[in-house]
N, CA, C and O atoms as a printed pandas DataFrame, in Angstrom:
     atom_number atom_name residue_name chain_id  residue_number  x_coord  y_coord  z_coord
0              1         N          MET        A               1   -4.803   55.354  -12.242
1              2        CA          MET        A               1   -6.194   55.184  -11.917
2              3         C          MET        A               1   -6.974   54.741  -13.163
3              4         O          MET        A               1   -6.733   55.220  -14.271
4              5         N          VAL        A               2   -7.908   53.819  -12.946
5              6        CA          VAL        A               2   -8.747   53.337  -14.038
6              7         C          VAL        A               2  -10.187   53.691  -13.710
7              8         O          VAL        A               2  -10.678   53.387  -12.622
8              9         N          VAL        A               3  -10.844   54.318  -14.631
9             10        CA          VAL        A               3  -12.241   54.737  -14.439
10            11         C          VAL        A               3  -13.149   53.634  -14.999
11            12         O          VAL        A               3  -12.963   53.163  -16.121
12            13         N          LYS        A               4  -14.142   53.233  -14.177
13            14        CA          LYS        A               4  -15.102   52.236  -14.605
14            15         C          LYS        A               4  -16.330   52.940  -15.220
15            16         O          LYS        A               4  -16.890   53.869  -14.637
16            17         N          VAL        A               5  -16.726   52.470  -16.407
17            18        CA          VAL        A               5  -17.867   53.074  -17.103
18            19         C          VAL        A               5  -18.765   51.945  -17.604
19            20         O          VAL        A               5  -18.289   50.962  -18.173
20            21         N          LEU        A               6  -20.076   52.103  -17.383
21            22        CA          LEU        A               6  -21.026   51.123  -17.887
22            23         C          LEU        A               6  -21.058   51.163  -19.418
23            24         O          LEU        A               6  -20.962   52.234  -20.017
24            25         N          ILE        A               7  -21.189   50.034  -20.020
25            26        CA          ILE        A               7  -21.211   49.948  -21.489
26            27         C          ILE        A               7  -22.663   50.164  -21.961
27            28         O          ILE        A               7  -23.377   49.230  -22.326
28            29         N          THR        A               8  -23.043   51.409  -21.934
29            30        CA          THR        A               8  -24.317   51.868  -22.464
30            31         C          THR        A               8  -24.040   52.917  -23.544
31            32         O          THR        A               8  -22.884   53.262  -23.791
32            33         N          LYS        A               9  -25.078   53.417  -24.177
33            34        CA          LYS        A               9  -24.871   54.428  -25.205
34            35         C          LYS        A               9  -24.167   55.664  -24.622
35            36         O          LYS        A               9  -23.214   56.176  -25.208
36            37         N          ILE        A              10  -24.633   56.122  -23.495
37            38        CA          ILE        A              10  -23.998   57.277  -22.858
38            39         C          ILE        A              10  -22.638   56.944  -22.336
39            40         O          ILE        A              10  -21.703   57.740  -22.427
40            41         N          GLY        A              11  -22.528   55.720  -21.770
41            42        CA          GLY        A              11  -21.217   55.292  -21.244
42            43         C          GLY        A              11  -20.132   55.194  -22.277
43            44         O          GLY        A              11  -18.982   55.558  -22.028
44            45         N          THR        A              12  -20.509   54.689  -23.473
45            46        CA          THR        A              12  -19.512   54.593  -24.525
46            47         C          THR        A              12  -19.086   55.967  -25.065
47            48         O          THR        A              12  -17.945   56.151  -25.487
48            49         N          LYS        A              13  -20.011   56.912  -25.043
49            50        CA          LYS        A              13  -19.645   58.293  -25.436
50            51         C          LYS        A              13  -18.665   58.849  -24.395
51            52         O          LYS        A              13  -17.646   59.437  -24.757
52            53         N          ALA        A              14  -18.964   58.670  -23.139
53            54        CA          ALA        A              14  -18.069   59.163  -22.052
54            55         C          ALA        A              14  -16.717   58.460  -22.129
55            56         O          ALA        A              14  -15.674   59.102  -22.008
56            57         N          ALA        A              15  -16.732   57.140  -22.329
57            58        CA          ALA        A              15  -15.515   56.404  -22.415
58            59         C          ALA        A              15  -14.635   56.874  -23.580
59            60         O          ALA        A              15  -13.416   56.979  -23.444
60            61         N          SER        A              16  -15.258   57.151  -24.711
61            62        CA          SER        A              16  -14.553   57.652  -25.880
62            63         C          SER        A              16  -13.807   58.932  -25.575
63            64         O          SER        A              16  -12.650   59.101  -25.962
64            65         N          LYS        A              17  -14.489   59.844  -24.867
65            66        CA          LYS        A              17  -13.872   61.127  -24.499
66            67         C          LYS        A              17  -12.765   60.907  -23.493
67            68         O          LYS        A              17  -11.708   61.531  -23.595
68            69         N          LEU        A              18  -12.983   60.033  -22.523
69            70        CA          LEU        A              18  -11.934   59.752  -21.518
70            71         C          LEU        A              18  -10.696   59.129  -22.158
71            72         O          LEU        A              18   -9.562   59.495  -21.849
72            73         N          ILE        A              19  -10.943   58.182  -23.055
73            74        CA          ILE        A              19   -9.807   57.507  -23.741
74            75         C          ILE        A              19   -9.042   58.529  -24.575
75            76         O          ILE        A              19   -7.813   58.485  -24.614
76            77         N          ALA        A              20   -9.732   59.440  -25.239
77            78        CA          ALA        A              20   -9.070   60.485  -26.006
78            79         C          ALA        A              20   -8.198   61.364  -25.120
79            80         O          ALA        A              20   -7.207   61.921  -25.592
80            81         N          GLN        A              21   -8.549   61.499  -23.849
81            82        CA          GLN        A              21   -7.748   62.272  -22.895
82            83         C          GLN        A              21   -6.714   61.439  -22.203
83            84         O          GLN        A              21   -6.090   61.877  -21.236
84            85         N          GLU        A              22   -6.524   60.204  -22.707
85            86        CA          GLU        A              22   -5.549   59.245  -22.165
86            87         C          GLU        A              22   -5.853   58.777  -20.761
87            88         O          GLU        A              22   -4.945   58.421  -20.010
88            89         N          THR        A              23   -7.132   58.773  -20.401
89            90        CA          THR        A              23   -7.551   58.213  -19.132
90            91         C          THR        A              23   -7.783   56.690  -19.364
91            92         O          THR        A              23   -8.354   56.273  -20.372
92            93         N          ARG        A              24   -7.325   55.910  -18.407
93            94        CA          ARG        A              24   -7.515   54.439  -18.497
94            95         C          ARG        A              24   -8.949   54.121  -18.142
95            96         O          ARG        A              24   -9.477   54.618  -17.147
96            97         N          VAL        A              25   -9.586   53.286  -18.964
97            98        CA          VAL        A              25  -11.009   52.994  -18.822
98            99         C          VAL        A              25  -11.293   51.508  -18.784
99           100         O          VAL        A              25  -10.735   50.736  -19.564
100          101         N          THR        A              26  -12.168   51.110  -17.868
101          102        CA          THR        A              26  -12.748   49.779  -17.868
102          103         C          THR        A              26  -14.215   49.908  -18.265
103          104         O          THR        A              26  -14.977   50.575  -17.564
104          105         N          LEU        A              27  -14.634   49.285  -19.375
105          106        CA          LEU        A              27  -16.021   49.240  -19.724
106          107         C          LEU        A              27  -16.616   47.988  -19.052
107          108         O          LEU        A              27  -16.124   46.874  -19.236
108          109         N          THR        A              28  -17.643   48.193  -18.302
109          110        CA          THR        A              28  -18.192   47.095  -17.473
110          111         C          THR        A              28  -19.610   46.740  -17.833
111          112         O          THR        A              28  -20.331   47.501  -18.478
112          113         N          ARG        A              29  -19.983   45.567  -17.399
113          114        CA          ARG        A              29  -21.309   44.979  -17.679
114          115         C          ARG        A              29  -21.534   44.641  -19.122
115          116         O          ARG        A              29  -22.603   44.911  -19.668
116          117         N          ALA        A              30  -20.539   44.051  -19.751
117          118        CA          ALA        A              30  -20.647   43.619  -21.145
118          119         C          ALA        A              30  -21.350   42.239  -21.113
119          120         O          ALA        A              30  -20.778   41.244  -20.669
120          121         N          TYR        A              31  -22.576   42.217  -21.588
121          122        CA          TYR        A              31  -23.358   41.000  -21.568
122          123         C          TYR        A              31  -23.415   40.295  -22.954
123          124         O          TYR        A              31  -23.909   39.172  -23.055
124          125         N          ALA        A              32  -22.932   40.928  -23.959
125          126        CA          ALA        A              32  -23.040   40.371  -25.322
126          127         C          ALA        A              32  -21.759   40.629  -26.107
127          128         O          ALA        A              32  -21.002   41.551  -25.802
128          129         N          ILE        A              33  -21.532   39.813  -27.105
129          130        CA          ILE        A              33  -20.316   39.910  -27.907
130          131         C          ILE        A              33  -20.211   41.300  -28.526
131          132         O          ILE        A              33  -19.117   41.866  -28.526
132          133         N          HIS        A              34  -21.271   41.870  -29.044
133          134        CA          HIS        A              34  -21.169   43.150  -29.699
134          135         C          HIS        A              34  -20.699   44.239  -28.719
135          136         O          HIS        A              34  -20.044   45.196  -29.135
136          137         N          GLN        A              35  -21.018   44.107  -27.448
137          138        CA          GLN        A              35  -20.551   45.067  -26.458
138          139         C          GLN        A              35  -19.050   44.930  -26.252
139          140         O          GLN        A              35  -18.353   45.935  -26.111
140          141         N          VAL        A              36  -18.555   43.735  -26.232
141          142        CA          VAL        A              36  -17.136   43.477  -26.074
142          143         C          VAL        A              36  -16.403   44.057  -27.278
143          144         O          VAL        A              36  -15.357   44.682  -27.107
144          145         N          LEU        A              37  -16.918   43.870  -28.485
145          146        CA          LEU        A              37  -16.291   44.390  -29.685
146          147         C          LEU        A              37  -16.311   45.934  -29.704
147          148         O          LEU        A              37  -15.352   46.565  -30.146
148          149         N          ILE        A              38  -17.377   46.510  -29.235
149          150        CA          ILE        A              38  -17.439   48.004  -29.167
150          151         C          ILE        A              38  -16.405   48.498  -28.178
151          152         O          ILE        A              38  -15.695   49.460  -28.474
152          153         N          ALA        A              39  -16.292   47.878  -27.018
153          154        CA          ALA        A              39  -15.288   48.267  -26.030
154          155         C          ALA        A              39  -13.894   48.158  -26.608
155          156         O          ALA        A              39  -13.062   49.040  -26.393
156          157         N          ALA        A              40  -13.629   47.095  -27.333
157          158        CA          ALA        A              40  -12.324   46.941  -27.953
158          159         C          ALA        A              40  -12.071   47.982  -29.014
159          160         O          ALA        A              40  -10.963   48.505  -29.131
160          161         N          ALA        A              41  -13.109   48.289  -29.800
161          162        CA          ALA        A              41  -12.977   49.273  -30.873
162          163         C          ALA        A              41  -12.703   50.680  -30.268
163          164         O          ALA        A              41  -11.986   51.485  -30.863
164          165         N          LEU        A              42  -13.261   50.946  -29.125
165          166        CA          LEU        A              42  -13.063   52.230  -28.439
166          167         C          LEU        A              42  -11.633   52.346  -27.891
167          168         O          LEU        A              42  -11.104   53.443  -27.715
168          169         N          GLY        A              43  -11.021   51.170  -27.626
169          170        CA          GLY        A              43   -9.663   51.180  -27.039
170          171         C          GLY        A              43   -9.672   51.116  -25.555
171          172         O          GLY        A              43   -8.736   51.594  -24.914
172          173         N          ALA        A              44  -10.706   50.537  -24.970
173          174        CA          ALA        A              44  -10.783   50.390  -23.524
174          175         C          ALA        A              44   -9.621   49.563  -23.026
175          176         O          ALA        A              44   -9.205   48.601  -23.673
176          177         N          ASP        A              45   -9.098   49.941  -21.873
177          178        CA          ASP        A              45   -7.978   49.187  -21.282
178          179         C          ASP        A              45   -8.452   47.826  -20.767
179          180         O          ASP        A              45   -7.728   46.834  -20.858
180          181         N          TYR        A              46   -9.639   47.788  -20.241
181          182        CA          TYR        A              46  -10.214   46.556  -19.680
182          183         C          TYR        A              46  -11.685   46.474  -20.065
183          184         O          TYR        A              46  -12.361   47.483  -20.267
184          185         N          ILE        A              47  -12.159   45.215  -20.159
185          186        CA          ILE        A              47  -13.575   44.958  -20.409
186          187         C          ILE        A              47  -14.074   43.987  -19.377
187          188         O          ILE        A              47  -13.574   42.865  -19.289
188          189         N          ALA        A              48  -15.046   44.389  -18.595
189          190        CA          ALA        A              48  -15.641   43.489  -17.564
190          191         C          ALA        A              48  -16.828   42.799  -18.214
191          192         O          ALA        A              48  -17.925   43.353  -18.275
192          193         N          SER        A              49  -16.597   41.577  -18.702
193          194        CA          SER        A              49  -17.621   40.842  -19.376
194          195         C          SER        A              49  -18.234   39.768  -18.485
195          196         O          SER        A              49  -17.593   39.293  -17.548
196          197         N          TYR        A              50  -19.402   39.410  -18.760
197          198        CA          TYR        A              50  -20.121   38.340  -18.011
198          199         C          TYR        A              50  -20.236   37.159  -18.951
199          200         O          TYR        A              50  -21.174   37.057  -19.741
200          201         N          LEU        A              51  -19.253   36.261  -18.848
201          202        CA          LEU        A              51  -19.139   35.161  -19.794
202          203         C          LEU        A              51  -20.324   34.238  -19.784
203          204         O          LEU        A              51  -20.657   33.654  -20.816
204          205         N          ASP        A              52  -20.975   34.086  -18.645
205          206        CA          ASP        A              52  -22.174   33.186  -18.618
206          207         C          ASP        A              52  -23.276   33.760  -19.461
207          208         O          ASP        A              52  -24.025   33.012  -20.090
208          209         N          LYS        A              53  -23.397   35.078  -19.493
209          210        CA          LYS        A              53  -24.445   35.711  -20.342
210          211         C          LYS        A              53  -24.049   35.625  -21.823
211          212         O          LYS        A              53  -24.889   35.387  -22.690
212          213         N          ILE        A              54  -22.744   35.825  -22.095
213          214        CA          ILE        A              54  -22.317   35.765  -23.472
214          215         C          ILE        A              54  -22.389   34.327  -24.000
215          216         O          ILE        A              54  -22.748   34.119  -25.159
216          217         N          ALA        A              55  -22.061   33.358  -23.191
217          218        CA          ALA        A              55  -22.108   31.954  -23.591
218          219         C          ALA        A              55  -23.519   31.525  -23.963
219          220         O          ALA        A              55  -23.699   30.579  -24.730
220          221         N          ALA        A              56  -24.506   32.205  -23.431
221          222        CA          ALA        A              56  -25.898   31.827  -23.702
222          223         C          ALA        A              56  -26.367   32.337  -25.064
223          224         O          ALA        A              56  -27.452   31.978  -25.524
224          225         N          THR        A              57  -25.556   33.170  -25.706
225          226        CA          THR        A              57  -25.937   33.708  -27.036
226          227         C          THR        A              57  -25.398   32.825  -28.136
227          228         O          THR        A              57  -24.504   32.010  -27.907
228          229         N          ASP        A              58  -25.941   32.984  -29.331
229          230        CA          ASP        A              58  -25.446   32.287  -30.488
230          231         C          ASP        A              58  -24.303   33.074  -31.103
231          232         O          ASP        A              58  -24.533   34.075  -31.782
232          233         N          PHE        A              59  -23.072   32.633  -30.871
233          234        CA          PHE        A              59  -21.876   33.343  -31.320
234          235         C          PHE        A              59  -21.888   33.634  -32.808
235          236         O          PHE        A              59  -21.635   34.764  -33.227
236          237         N          GLU        A              60  -22.178   32.625  -33.602
237          238        CA          GLU        A              60  -22.041   32.786  -35.062
238          239         C          GLU        A              60  -23.113   33.770  -35.550
239          240         O          GLU        A              60  -22.816   34.617  -36.393
240          241         N          GLN        A              61  -24.312   33.683  -35.058
241          242        CA          GLN        A              61  -25.362   34.604  -35.496
242          243         C          GLN        A              61  -24.976   36.047  -35.106
243          244         O          GLN        A              61  -25.140   36.973  -35.900
244          245         N          THR        A              62  -24.478   36.217  -33.910
245          246        CA          THR        A              62  -24.082   37.522  -33.448
246          247         C          THR        A              62  -22.921   38.082  -34.276
247          248         O          THR        A              62  -22.921   39.259  -34.637
248          249         N          ALA        A              63  -21.933   37.230  -34.572
249          250        CA          ALA        A              63  -20.777   37.636  -35.376
250          251         C          ALA        A              63  -21.203   38.056  -36.750
251          252         O          ALA        A              63  -20.679   39.038  -37.276
252          253         N          ARG        A              64  -22.133   37.354  -37.357
253          254        CA          ARG        A              64  -22.592   37.735  -38.682
254          255         C          ARG        A              64  -23.330   39.088  -38.664
255          256         O          ARG        A              64  -23.135   39.920  -39.550
256          257         N          ARG        A              65  -24.175   39.291  -37.648
257          258        CA          ARG        A              65  -24.899   40.524  -37.511
258          259         C          ARG        A              65  -23.897   41.702  -37.337
259          260         O          ARG        A              65  -24.069   42.765  -37.934
260          261         N          ILE        A              66  -22.879   41.492  -36.532
261          262        CA          ILE        A              66  -21.881   42.544  -36.331
262          263         C          ILE        A              66  -21.080   42.774  -37.610
263          264         O          ILE        A              66  -20.805   43.926  -37.948
264          265         N          ALA        A              67  -20.703   41.738  -38.319
265          266        CA          ALA        A              67  -19.963   41.881  -39.538
266          267         C          ALA        A              67  -20.722   42.679  -40.593
267          268         O          ALA        A              67  -20.113   43.341  -41.433
268          269         N          ASP        A              68  -22.034   42.616  -40.549
269          270        CA          ASP        A              68  -22.856   43.321  -41.499
270          271         C          ASP        A              68  -23.058   44.820  -41.099
271          272         O          ASP        A              68  -23.553   45.612  -41.901
272          273         N          GLN        A              69  -22.685   45.177  -39.906
273          274        CA          GLN        A              69  -22.883   46.548  -39.454
274          275         C          GLN        A              69  -21.618   47.354  -39.701
275          276         O          GLN        A              69  -20.514   46.817  -39.796
276          277         N          ASP        A              70  -21.819   48.655  -39.802
277          278        CA          ASP        A              70  -20.691   49.588  -39.871
278          279         C          ASP        A              70  -20.534   50.157  -38.463
279          280         O          ASP        A              70  -21.261   51.061  -38.052
280          281         N          LEU        A              71  -19.554   49.594  -37.730
281          282        CA          LEU        A              71  -19.371   49.991  -36.314
282          283         C          LEU        A              71  -18.989   51.461  -36.200
283          284         O          LEU        A              71  -19.287   52.079  -35.177
284          285         N          SER        A              72  -18.353   52.038  -37.189
285          286        CA          SER        A              72  -17.963   53.451  -37.115
286          287         C          SER        A              72  -19.187   54.333  -36.980
287          288         O          SER        A              72  -19.142   55.354  -36.295
288          289         N          LYS        A              73  -20.298   53.947  -37.635
289          290        CA          LYS        A              73  -21.513   54.747  -37.506
290          291         C          LYS        A              73  -22.110   54.549  -36.121
291          292         O          LYS        A              73  -22.623   55.502  -35.534
292          293         N          THR        A              74  -22.056   53.320  -35.580
293          294        CA          THR        A              74  -22.585   53.054  -34.265
294          295         C          THR        A              74  -21.833   53.815  -33.209
295          296         O          THR        A              74  -22.454   54.373  -32.305
296          297         N          LEU        A              75  -20.511   53.862  -33.285
297          298        CA          LEU        A              75  -19.683   54.555  -32.336
298          299         C          LEU        A              75  -19.844   56.071  -32.417
299          300         O          LEU        A              75  -19.702   56.766  -31.411
300          301         N          ALA        A              76  -20.133   56.572  -33.586
301          302        CA          ALA        A              76  -20.267   58.035  -33.757
302          303         C          ALA        A              76  -21.559   58.607  -33.187
303          304         O          ALA        A              76  -21.677   59.819  -33.003
304          305         N          GLN        A              77  -22.523   57.741  -32.908
305          306        CA          GLN        A              77  -23.844   58.219  -32.415
306          307         C          GLN        A              77  -23.741   58.713  -30.998
307          308         O          GLN        A              77  -24.739   59.148  -30.422
């Protein structure tokens, strides 16, 4: 069984706990690259992304912003 979880602040906390318990997780409604990267960093089994929304963003600008962040602090919140 795979549990679907929205990729929100609360959803990522829940997903982190579920993944730690070896529950398979799909993080859904990823509208931006940083959400996809967070889902990957958490170890989600699947990521339901909306490519049309992601394509509308500036990839390079987003990548630079993410590279400058410490994701471990973001995930710990």
